[in-house]
DSSP file (Angstrom, degrees, kcal/mol; ACC not computed):
  #  RESIDUE AA STRUCTURE BP1 BP2  ACC     N-H-->O    O-->H-N    N-H-->O    O-->H-N    TCO  KAPPA ALPHA  PHI   PSI    X-CA   Y-CA   Z-CA
    1    1 A M              0   0    0      0, 0.0     2,-0.1     0, 0.0    62,-0.0   0.000 360.0 360.0 360.0 119.3    0.4   16.3    6.2
    2    2 A P        -     0   0    0      0, 0.0     3,-0.1     0, 0.0    58,-0.0  -0.352 360.0-146.4 -67.1 141.2   -0.2   13.5    8.6
    3    3 A I  S    S-     0   0    0      1,-0.3     2,-0.3    53,-0.2    53,-0.0   0.903  82.5  -7.2 -71.1 -42.6   -3.8   13.0    9.7
    4    4 A T  S    S-     0   0    0     52,-0.1     2,-0.5    -3,-0.0    -1,-0.3  -0.973  85.0 -91.1-149.1 157.3   -2.7   11.8   13.2
    5    5 A K        -     0   0    0     -2,-0.3     2,-0.2    -3,-0.1    51,-0.0  -0.608  45.1-146.1 -75.2 124.2    0.6   11.1   14.8
    6    6 A L        -     0   0    0     -2,-0.5    47,-0.1     1,-0.1    -1,-0.0  -0.598  12.7-115.7 -90.4 151.7    1.4    7.4   14.4
    7    7 A H    >>  -     0   0    0     -2,-0.2     4,-2.6     1,-0.1     3,-0.6  -0.423  37.0-102.2 -74.8 159.7    3.2    5.2   16.9
    8    8 A P  H 3> S+     0   0    0      0, 0.0     4,-2.3     0, 0.0     5,-0.2   0.876 123.1  51.7 -54.3 -40.7    6.5    3.8   15.9
    9    9 A Y  H 3> S+     0   0    0      1,-0.2     4,-1.7     2,-0.2     5,-0.1   0.843 111.1  48.6 -67.2 -30.7    5.1    0.3   15.2
   10   10 A Q  H <> S+     0   0    0     -3,-0.6     4,-2.5     2,-0.2    -1,-0.2   0.908 110.0  50.5 -72.3 -42.2    2.4    1.9   13.0
   11   11 A E  H  X S+     0   0    0     -4,-2.6     4,-2.5     1,-0.2    -2,-0.2   0.891 109.7  51.9 -61.1 -38.9    4.9    3.9   11.1
   12   12 A Q  H  X S+     0   0    0     -4,-2.3     4,-2.6    -5,-0.2    -1,-0.2   0.910 109.4  49.1 -64.4 -42.0    6.9    0.7   10.5
   13   13 A A  H  X S+     0   0    0     -4,-1.7     4,-2.4     2,-0.2     5,-0.2   0.928 112.4  47.8 -63.0 -44.8    3.9   -1.0    9.1
   14   14 A V  H  X S+     0   0    0     -4,-2.5     4,-2.4     1,-0.2    -2,-0.2   0.915 113.0  48.9 -61.5 -43.5    3.1    1.9    6.8
   15   15 A H  H  X S+     0   0    0     -4,-2.5     4,-2.5    -5,-0.2    -2,-0.2   0.919 110.9  50.1 -62.8 -44.4    6.7    2.0    5.7
   16   16 A T  H  X S+     0   0    0     -4,-2.6     4,-2.2     2,-0.2    -2,-0.2   0.933 113.9  43.6 -61.0 -48.2    6.8   -1.8    5.0
   17   17 A I  H  X S+     0   0    0     -4,-2.4     4,-2.5     1,-0.2    -1,-0.2   0.898 112.6  53.4 -66.2 -39.5    3.6   -1.8    3.0
   18   18 A S  H  X S+     0   0    0     -4,-2.4     4,-2.5    -5,-0.2    -2,-0.2   0.909 109.2  49.0 -61.5 -42.5    4.7    1.3    1.1
   19   19 A Q  H  X S+     0   0    0     -4,-2.5     4,-2.4     2,-0.2    -1,-0.2   0.918 111.0  49.6 -62.4 -44.0    8.0   -0.3    0.2
   20   20 A K  H  X S+     0   0    0     -4,-2.2     4,-2.0     1,-0.2    -2,-0.2   0.900 112.4  47.8 -62.9 -40.4    6.2   -3.5   -1.0
   21   21 A F  H  X S+     0   0    0     -4,-2.5     4,-2.7     2,-0.2     5,-0.2   0.901 110.0  52.2 -68.0 -40.1    3.8   -1.4   -3.1
   22   22 A T  H  X S+     0   0    0     -4,-2.5     4,-2.5     1,-0.2    -2,-0.2   0.914 110.2  48.7 -61.3 -42.8    6.7    0.6   -4.6
   23   23 A N  H  X S+     0   0    0     -4,-2.4     4,-2.2     2,-0.2    -1,-0.2   0.892 110.9  51.6 -62.4 -39.2    8.4   -2.6   -5.6
   24   24 A Y  H  < S+     0   0    0     -4,-2.0    -2,-0.2     2,-0.2    -1,-0.2   0.927 112.7  44.0 -62.5 -46.4    5.2   -3.8   -7.1
   25   25 A I  H  < S+     0   0    0     -4,-2.7    -2,-0.2     1,-0.2    -1,-0.2   0.881 114.5  50.3 -67.7 -38.3    4.8   -0.6   -9.2
   26   26 A T  H  < S+     0   0    0     -4,-2.5    -1,-0.2     1,-0.3    -2,-0.2   0.878 129.2  18.8 -67.9 -39.3    8.4   -0.6  -10.2
   27   27 A N  S  < S-     0   0    0     -4,-2.2    -1,-0.3    -5,-0.2    -2,-0.1  -0.639  85.6-160.9-133.3  74.7    8.4   -4.2  -11.4
   28   28 A P        -     0   0    0      0, 0.0     2,-0.4     0, 0.0    -3,-0.1  -0.327  18.6-123.9 -65.5 132.2    4.8   -5.2  -11.9
   29   29 A P        -     0   0    0      0, 0.0    11,-2.5     0, 0.0     2,-0.3  -0.601  30.3-166.4 -77.5 130.7    4.2   -9.0  -12.0
   30   30 A L  E     +A   39   0A   0     -2,-0.4     2,-0.3     9,-0.2     9,-0.2  -0.847  10.1 177.9-115.7 152.7    2.5  -10.2  -15.2
   31   31 A T  E     +A   38   0A   0      7,-2.4     7,-2.5    -2,-0.3     2,-0.3  -0.827  40.9  61.5-139.1-179.8    0.8  -13.5  -16.0
   32   32 A G  E    S-A   37   0A   0     -2,-0.3     2,-0.2     5,-0.2    -2,-0.0  -0.690  92.2 -37.0  97.7-155.3   -1.0  -14.9  -18.9
   33   33 A T        -     0   0    0      3,-1.1    -2,-0.1    -2,-0.3     5,-0.0  -0.558  53.6-107.3-103.2 169.5    0.6  -15.3  -22.3
   34   34 A E  S    S+     0   0    0      1,-0.2    -1,-0.1    -2,-0.2    -3,-0.0   0.865 123.2  44.8 -63.2 -35.0    3.1  -13.2  -24.2
   35   35 A K  S    S+     0   0    0      1,-0.2    -1,-0.2    -3,-0.0    -3,-0.0   0.801 127.6  27.4 -76.8 -30.1    0.3  -12.1  -26.5
   36   36 A S  S    S+     0   0    0      2,-0.0    -3,-1.1     0, 0.0    -1,-0.2  -0.532  78.7 167.1-135.4  68.2   -2.2  -11.5  -23.8
   37   37 A P  E     -A   32   0A   0      0, 0.0     2,-0.3     0, 0.0    -5,-0.2  -0.471  12.0-168.0 -79.5 153.9   -0.4  -10.6  -20.5
   38   38 A Y  E     -A   31   0A   0     -7,-2.5    -7,-2.4    -2,-0.1     2,-0.3  -0.995  24.6-106.3-142.2 152.8   -2.3   -9.2  -17.6
   39   39 A L  E     -A   30   0A   0     -2,-0.3    -9,-0.2    -9,-0.2    -7,-0.0  -0.535  25.1-131.5 -78.4 131.7   -1.2   -7.5  -14.4
   40   40 A I        -     0   0    0    -11,-2.5    -1,-0.1    -2,-0.3     0, 0.0  -0.722  35.7-115.7 -78.5 127.8   -1.5   -9.5  -11.1
   41   41 A P        -     0   0    0      0, 0.0     2,-0.6     0, 0.0    -1,-0.1  -0.272  20.6-113.8 -68.3 152.0   -3.2   -7.1   -8.6
   42   42 A F        +     0   0    0      2,-0.0     2,-0.4   -21,-0.0   -21,-0.0  -0.768  41.1 175.4 -84.2 119.3   -1.5   -5.9   -5.5
   43   43 A I        +     0   0    0     -2,-0.6     2,-0.4     2,-0.0     0, 0.0  -0.995   4.7 170.4-129.0 127.3   -3.2   -7.3   -2.5
   44   44 A Y        -     0   0    0     -2,-0.4     2,-0.5     2,-0.0    -2,-0.0  -1.000  20.7-145.1-138.8 135.4   -2.0   -6.8    1.1
   45   45 A S        -     0   0    0     -2,-0.4     2,-0.7     2,-0.0    -2,-0.0  -0.865   3.4-157.9-105.5 131.2   -3.7   -7.7    4.3
   46   46 A L        +     0   0    0     -2,-0.5     2,-0.5     2,-0.0    12,-0.0  -0.924  19.4 176.8-108.5 109.3   -3.4   -5.6    7.4
   47   47 A K        +     0   0    0     -2,-0.7     2,-0.3     7,-0.0    -2,-0.0  -0.956  13.6 135.0-120.3 127.4   -4.2   -7.7   10.4
   48   48 A S        -     0   0    0     -2,-0.5     3,-0.1     0, 0.0     5,-0.1  -0.973  53.1 -77.6-161.2 166.5   -4.0   -6.5   14.0
   49   49 A I    >   -     0   0    0     -2,-0.3     3,-1.6     1,-0.1     5,-0.3  -0.228  61.9 -80.2 -70.0 160.9   -5.9   -6.4   17.3
   50   50 A T  T 3  S+     0   0    0      1,-0.3    -1,-0.1     2,-0.1     0, 0.0  -0.357 117.1  21.9 -59.6 135.1   -8.8   -4.1   17.9
   51   51 A G  T 3  S+     0   0    0     -3,-0.1    -1,-0.3    -2,-0.1    -2,-0.1   0.534  85.2 117.2  85.8   6.7   -7.7   -0.6   18.8
   52   52 A S  S <  S-     0   0    0     -3,-1.6    -2,-0.1    -4,-0.0    -3,-0.1   0.580  88.8-103.4 -85.7  -8.3   -4.2   -0.9   17.3
   53   53 A G     >  +     0   0    0     -4,-0.2     4,-2.5    -5,-0.1     5,-0.2   0.789  64.6 152.0  96.2  31.1   -4.9    1.9   14.8
   54   54 A K  H  > S+     0   0    0     -5,-0.3     4,-2.6     1,-0.2     5,-0.2   0.899  77.0  50.5 -60.1 -40.5   -5.5    0.0   11.5
   55   55 A T  H  > S+     0   0    0      2,-0.2     4,-2.4     1,-0.2    -1,-0.2   0.921 111.2  47.6 -65.1 -43.6   -7.7    2.8   10.2
   56   56 A A  H  > S+     0   0    0      2,-0.2     4,-2.4     1,-0.2    -1,-0.2   0.896 112.7  49.9 -63.7 -39.9   -5.1    5.4   11.0
   57   57 A M  H  X S+     0   0    0     -4,-2.5     4,-2.7     2,-0.2    -2,-0.2   0.918 111.5  47.9 -65.1 -43.1   -2.4    3.3    9.4
   58   58 A L  H  X S+     0   0    0     -4,-2.6     4,-2.8     2,-0.2     5,-0.2   0.890 111.4  50.9 -65.5 -38.8   -4.5    2.8    6.2
   59   59 A A  H  X S+     0   0    0     -4,-2.4     4,-2.3     2,-0.2    -2,-0.2   0.926 112.7  45.8 -63.3 -43.9   -5.2    6.5    6.1
   60   60 A A  H  X S+     0   0    0     -4,-2.4     4,-2.5     2,-0.2    -2,-0.2   0.907 114.4  48.5 -65.1 -41.8   -1.5    7.4    6.3
   61   61 A L  H  X S+     0   0    0     -4,-2.7     4,-3.0     2,-0.2     5,-0.3   0.930 111.6  48.8 -64.4 -45.7   -0.6    4.8    3.8
   62   62 A T  H  X S+     0   0    0     -4,-2.8     4,-2.4     1,-0.2    -2,-0.2   0.916 113.0  47.9 -60.5 -44.1   -3.3    5.9    1.3
   63   63 A S  H  X S+     0   0    0     -4,-2.3     4,-1.0    -5,-0.2    -1,-0.2   0.926 114.1  46.8 -62.2 -45.5   -2.1    9.5    1.7
   64   64 A Q  H  X S+     0   0    0     -4,-2.5     4,-0.5     1,-0.2     3,-0.4   0.919 115.2  44.7 -64.1 -45.7    1.5    8.6    1.2
   65   65 A L  H >< S+     0   0    0     -4,-3.0     3,-1.2     1,-0.2     4,-0.4   0.891 107.9  57.0 -68.3 -39.5    0.9    6.4   -1.8
   66   66 A S  H >< S+     0   0    0     -4,-2.4     3,-0.6    -5,-0.3    -1,-0.2   0.751  96.2  65.4 -67.4 -22.4   -1.5    8.8   -3.6
   67   67 A E  H 3< S+     0   0    0     -4,-1.0    -1,-0.3    -3,-0.4    -2,-0.2   0.801 108.6  39.2 -66.2 -27.8    1.2   11.6   -3.5
   68   68 A N  T << S+     0   0    0     -3,-1.2     2,-0.3    -4,-0.5    -1,-0.2   0.370  97.1  94.3-106.6   3.8    3.4    9.5   -5.8
   69   69 A L    <   -     0   0    0     -3,-0.6     4,-0.1    -4,-0.4    -4,-0.0  -0.731  55.1-157.2-101.3 147.7    0.9    8.1   -8.2
   70   70 A T  S    S+     0   0    0     -2,-0.3    -1,-0.1     2,-0.1    -4,-0.0   0.637  83.4  46.2 -92.5 -16.5   -0.2    9.5  -11.6
   71   71 A S  S    S-     0   0    0      1,-0.1    -2,-0.0     0, 0.0     0, 0.0  -0.849 103.9 -79.0-121.4 161.5   -3.5    7.7  -11.6
   72   72 A P        -     0   0    0      0, 0.0     2,-0.6     0, 0.0    -2,-0.1  -0.204  41.1-120.7 -61.4 147.0   -6.1    7.3   -8.8
   73   73 A L        -     0   0    0     -4,-0.1     2,-0.6   -11,-0.1    -7,-0.0  -0.794  26.5-158.1 -87.5 123.0   -5.5    4.8   -6.0
   74   74 A I              0   0    0     -2,-0.6     0, 0.0     1,-0.1     0, 0.0  -0.915 360.0 360.0-108.3 121.2   -8.4    2.3   -5.9
   75   75 A L              0   0    0     -2,-0.6    -1,-0.1     0, 0.0    -2,-0.0   0.400 360.0 360.0-102.5 360.0   -8.9    0.4   -2.6
């Protein structure tokens, strides 16, 4: 259930980040050695002008991502 109605550009941003996160979860990047690999964290920056709805976009993204995860989403 959406918290608020997003504008098309906001929906596109949420969709883009969601796709990138899905790709990350599907094929997680590892580094380190074969004996001791570790997961590279997913980091994405959302940059936009004041009043563009970054908080609403992050809320929608968090809600969308948490529906498909088996463990808690940590921001």
